[in-house]
C-alpha positions in Angstrom: 26.8 4.4 13.2 25.9 6.2 16.3 23.1 8.6 16.7 24.3 12.5 16.4 21.8 12.8 19.5 20.3 10.4 21.7 16.4 11.1 20.9 14.9 8.6 22.6 16.7 8.7 26.0 16.8 12.7 26.0 14.1 13.8 28.4 12.6 16.4 26.8 13.2 14.9 23.3 11.5 11.4 24.8 8.5 13.4 26.2 7.8 15.1 22.8 8.0 11.9 21.0 5.8 10.2 23.6 3.0 12.9 22.7 3.3 12.8 19.1 3.0 9.1 19.2 -0.4 9.5 21.1 -1.2 11.7 18.3 -0.5 9.1 16.3 -3.1 6.8 17.8 -5.9 8.6 16.4 -4.6 8.0 13.2 -4.0 4.4 13.9 -7.5 3.9 15.0 -9.2 5.7 12.1 -11.0 4.1 9.3 -7.9 4.9 6.7 -6.7 1.6 5.7 -3.9 0.2 7.2 -2.0 -0.8 4.3 -2.4 2.8 3.2 -1.0 4.0 6.4 2.2 2.1 5.9 2.4 3.2 2.3 2.3 6.7 3.2 4.6 6.4 5.9 7.1 4.5 3.6 7.1 6.9 1.0 7.3 10.2 2.9 10.4 8.6 4.5 11.9 7.8 1.3 11.4 11.4 0.3 12.8 12.7 3.3 15.7 10.4 3.6 15.1 9.2 7.1 16.7 5.6 7.3 15.4 4.9 10.5 11.6 5.4 9.5 12.3 3.9 5.9 13.7 0.7 8.0 10.6 0.8 10.2 7.8 1.4 8.0 8.9 -1.3 5.4 9.4 -4.0 8.2 6.2 -3.1 9.8 4.3 -3.6 6.5 6.1 -6.4 5.6 5.1 -7.9 9.1 1.4 -6.9 8.4 1.4 -8.9 5.2 2.4 -6.4 2.7 4.2 -7.6 -0.5 7.8 -7.4 -1.2 6.8 -6.4 -4.5 4.8 -3.4 -3.5 7.3 -2.4 -0.9 10.1 -2.4 -3.3 7.8 -0.3 -5.9 6.9 2.3 -3.6 9.4 4.8 -4.5 8.5 4.3 -8.2 4.6 3.9 -7.4 3.7 6.2 -10.8 5.2 3.6 -12.9 3.9 0.7 -10.9 0.6 -1.3 -11.5 0.3 -3.0 -8.3 -1.3 -0.3 -6.4 -5.2 0.8 -6.5 -6.2 4.2 -7.5 -7.1 5.1 -3.9 -3.2 4.3 -2.8 -2.2 6.5 -5.8 -4.3 9.1 -4.6 -2.8 8.8 -1.0 0.7 8.4 -2.3 0.1 11.6 -4.6 -1.0 13.6 -1.7 2.1 12.3 0.4 4.3 13.5 -2.1 3.0 16.9 -2.7 2.3 17.3 1.0 5.9 16.3 1.9 7.6 18.4 -1.0 5.4 21.5 -0.5 8.2 24.2 -0.9 9.4 22.5 -4.2 5.9 22.7 -5.4 5.5 26.3 -4.9 1.5 25.8 -5.0 0.9 23.0 -2.3 -1.4 20.5 -3.5 -2.7 20.4 -7.0 -6.2 20.2 -7.8 -5.9 17.0 -9.8 -4.4 15.2 -6.6 -7.0 16.9 -4.4 -9.9 15.6 -6.6 -8.4 12.0 -6.9 -8.2 12.3 -2.8 -11.7 13.2 -2.9 -12.8 10.8 -5.2 -11.3 7.7 -2.9 -11.7 8.8 0.6 -14.3 10.3 2.7 -14.0 13.3 5.2 -12.7 10.9 8.1 -10.4 9.1 6.1 -9.1 12.5 4.5 -8.5 13.9 7.9 -6.8 10.7 9.1 -4.6 11.0 5.7 -3.5 14.6 6.3 -2.8 14.1 9.8 -0.7 11.0 9.0 1.3 13.0 6.3 2.0 15.6 9.1 2.7 13.3 11.7 5.3 11.1 9.5 7.2 14.1 8.4 7.6 15.5 11.9 9.1 12.0 12.7 11.4 12.0 9.8 12.7 15.3 10.8 13.4 14.3 14.1 15.2 11.3 13.3 17.1 13.0 10.4 18.2 15.8 12.5 19.2 13.2 15.4 21.1 11.1 13.3 19.2 8.1 14.4 20.5 5.2 12.6 18.6 2.4 10.4 19.0 -1.3 10.4 18.1 -2.5 13.8 14.4 -1.8 13.9 12.2 -4.9 14.8 8.4 -4.9 13.9 6.1 -3.8 16.7 9.1 -2.3 18.6 7.4 1.0 19.3 
């Protein structure tokens, strides 16, 4: 499968991707747990149908030591017993933050209270930023038709 548009070799798109990548370093260096970061990126990518990002983040998470059981259950996290309460709060926020137009009311008070219960302000700032960032990456790759399957952990 060929990409619809060569996102990573186009001068303007490549500059944009580089800049949002720099913004992502703020989240990478935040106190938000790395496992939570990968679960959030994977779940948003699944929801958005971004094969490239789903491929990338499942492989990066596995390379970082995430289990196949947890990775396989991210899409069904509500029915799975393998996620902590904090991870479940982050996944709920990811779903509601990714599906804003579907909910018609933004983030539910129940989800927000769970996030506040499990994360401090620095972690919440990182979590909100990460959800916005992965949704931007998903849209770039879906619009450009970036194919999935060739990513190797640490490639980017």
